[in-house]
C-alpha positions in Angstrom: 263.0 99.4 140.1 263.9 100.8 136.7 265.6 98.5 134.2 265.7 95.3 136.3 267.6 92.3 134.9 265.4 90.1 132.7 265.3 86.4 131.7 263.7 84.6 128.8 260.0 84.3 129.5 259.8 87.3 131.8 257.0 89.7 131.4 258.0 93.4 130.9 256.3 96.7 130.8 257.7 99.6 128.7 258.3 102.9 130.3 260.3 104.6 127.5 261.8 103.5 124.2 264.1 106.0 122.6 262.9 107.4 119.3 260.1 104.8 118.8 256.3 105.3 118.6 255.3 101.8 117.6 255.6 100.6 121.2 254.1 103.0 123.7 254.7 103.5 127.4 252.6 101.0 129.3 252.8 98.3 126.6 253.7 94.9 127.9 255.4 92.0 126.3 257.4 88.8 126.9 261.2 88.4 126.7 262.2 86.0 124.0 266.0 86.2 124.1 268.8 87.9 126.1 272.2 89.0 124.8 275.0 91.6 125.2 275.6 94.2 122.5 278.7 96.4 123.0 278.4 95.9 126.8 274.7 96.8 126.9 272.0 94.3 127.9 269.7 93.6 125.0 266.3 91.9 125.5 264.3 90.8 122.4 260.7 91.2 123.3 257.4 90.0 121.7 255.1 92.9 122.5 251.4 92.2 123.0 250.1 94.8 120.6 246.5 96.0 120.8 244.9 92.6 120.9 243.8 92.7 117.2 247.1 92.6 115.5 250.5 91.1 116.3 252.7 93.3 118.4 256.2 94.6 117.6 259.4 92.7 118.1 261.5 95.7 119.0 264.3 94.9 121.5 265.1 96.8 124.7 268.6 98.2 125.0 269.8 99.0 128.5 271.6 102.2 127.5 268.7 103.7 125.6 265.4 102.3 126.9 263.5 102.1 130.3 261.3 99.3 131.5 260.0 97.5 134.6 258.3 94.2 135.5 254.5 94.2 135.7 253.0 94.0 139.2 251.6 90.8 140.5 248.5 90.4 142.5 246.2 87.6 143.8 243.2 86.7 141.7 240.7 84.1 143.2 243.3 83.4 145.9 245.8 82.1 143.3 249.1 84.0 142.7 249.1 84.8 139.1 250.1 87.6 136.8 247.4 90.0 135.6 248.2 91.4 132.2 246.4 94.7 131.4 247.6 96.1 128.1 248.8 99.7 128.4 247.2 100.0 131.8 249.0 102.5 134.0 247.0 101.3 137.0 249.1 98.1 136.9 252.3 100.2 137.3 253.6 101.0 140.8 253.8 104.5 142.3 257.5 104.9 141.3 256.7 104.3 137.7 253.6 106.5 137.8 256.1 109.3 138.8 258.1 108.3 135.7 255.2 108.3 133.3 253.9 111.7 134.7 257.3 113.2 133.9 257.9 111.3 130.6 258.7 114.6 128.9 261.8 115.1 131.0 263.1 111.7 129.8 262.2 112.6 126.2 264.2 115.9 126.2 267.0 115.3 128.8 269.7 112.7 128.9 268.7 111.3 132.3 271.2 108.4 132.1 274.1 110.8 132.1 272.5 113.3 134.5 271.8 110.5 136.9 275.4 109.3 136.8 276.6 112.9 137.3 274.3 113.4 140.3 275.6 110.3 141.8 279.2 111.7 141.5 278.0 115.0 143.1 276.4 113.1 146.0 279.5 110.9 146.5 281.7 114.0 146.6 279.7 115.4 149.5 280.0 118.9 148.1 276.3 119.7 148.7 273.2 118.3 150.2 271.3 116.6 147.3 268.4 119.0 147.9 270.8 121.7 146.7 272.3 119.8 143.8 270.2 121.2 141.0 272.5 124.2 140.3 275.4 121.8 139.8 273.7 120.5 136.7 274.1 123.8 134.8 276.9 125.6 136.5 279.7 124.4 134.3 283.2 123.3 135.3 284.7 126.7 136.3 281.9 127.5 138.7 281.7 124.0 140.1 285.5 124.0 140.7 285.1 127.2 142.7 282.6 125.4 144.9 285.3 122.9 145.8 287.9 125.5 146.9 288.9 125.4 150.5 286.9 122.2 151.2 288.6 119.1 152.3 287.3 116.6 149.7 289.1 113.7 148.1 290.8 114.8 144.9 289.5 111.8 142.9 285.9 112.6 143.9 286.4 116.2 142.9 287.9 115.3 139.5 285.0 113.0 138.8 282.5 115.8 139.3 284.6 118.3 137.4 285.0 115.9 134.4 281.3 115.7 134.0 280.4 119.3 134.9 280.6 120.8 131.3 278.7 117.9 129.8 276.0 118.2 132.4 275.7 121.9 131.5 275.5 121.0 127.8 272.9 118.3 128.4 270.8 120.7 130.4 271.0 123.4 127.8 270.2 121.0 125.0 267.3 119.5 126.9 265.9 122.9 127.8 266.0 123.9 124.1 264.2 120.7 123.1 261.6 121.2 125.9 261.0 124.8 124.8 260.6 123.7 121.1 258.1 121.0 122.1 256.0 123.7 123.9 256.3 126.1 121.0 258.3 128.6 123.0 261.1 130.7 121.7 264.6 129.2 122.4 266.0 132.6 123.3 268.9 133.0 125.8 266.4 134.7 128.1 264.1 131.7 128.0 266.9 129.2 128.4 268.2 131.0 131.5 264.7 131.3 132.9 263.7 127.6 132.4 267.0 125.8 133.0 266.8 126.1 136.8 263.2 124.8 136.7 264.2 121.7 134.6 267.2 121.1 136.8 265.0 121.0 139.8 262.7 118.5 138.0 265.7 116.3 137.1 266.8 116.2 140.7 263.2 115.4 141.9 263.1 112.5 139.4 266.5 111.3 140.6 265.1 111.2 144.2 261.9 109.4 143.1 263.2 106.9 140.6 266.8 106.1 141.5 
């Protein structure tokens, strides 16, 4: 489960921290305090570090960062937590999918795109296996898809409200991804790659959410 609720004393493993390199994916730490900041959950964490120096104290913010709880396993027949710093082997299959596709989270606003895909699913306009084009169609083309279909107007409006932002997020994310790969951010490349990235976004939605 991505971003489970945490309590003081809980162990946590980082999956992604927006804009930070001092705490890397796979790093573990202990929650030292819990608070609310502008409606977001904030968890102050004492990160383990590399074992030689004291770790960071950077906090997790629910609207910007991604984390999970380290797996537990039996050792010498006693249930205890096994802490392996930066060990991907201690992360379950769901989070391995996340870490394998970390670049998608770096370049695309998965929080918004996840919410938008949930609206698309709730509307029933398409099977989710066919949802990827809805990420980059834009409002006018999405609106056309709803014509002559008996779907609740409130559900239609929710999708339409987010359609242009979804398109913008996909374009911006594709440009960032192209730049990261050293590829030209031409209109031709954007049009070529945006369907591929939209498919990846939907695949991650299935696997993680």
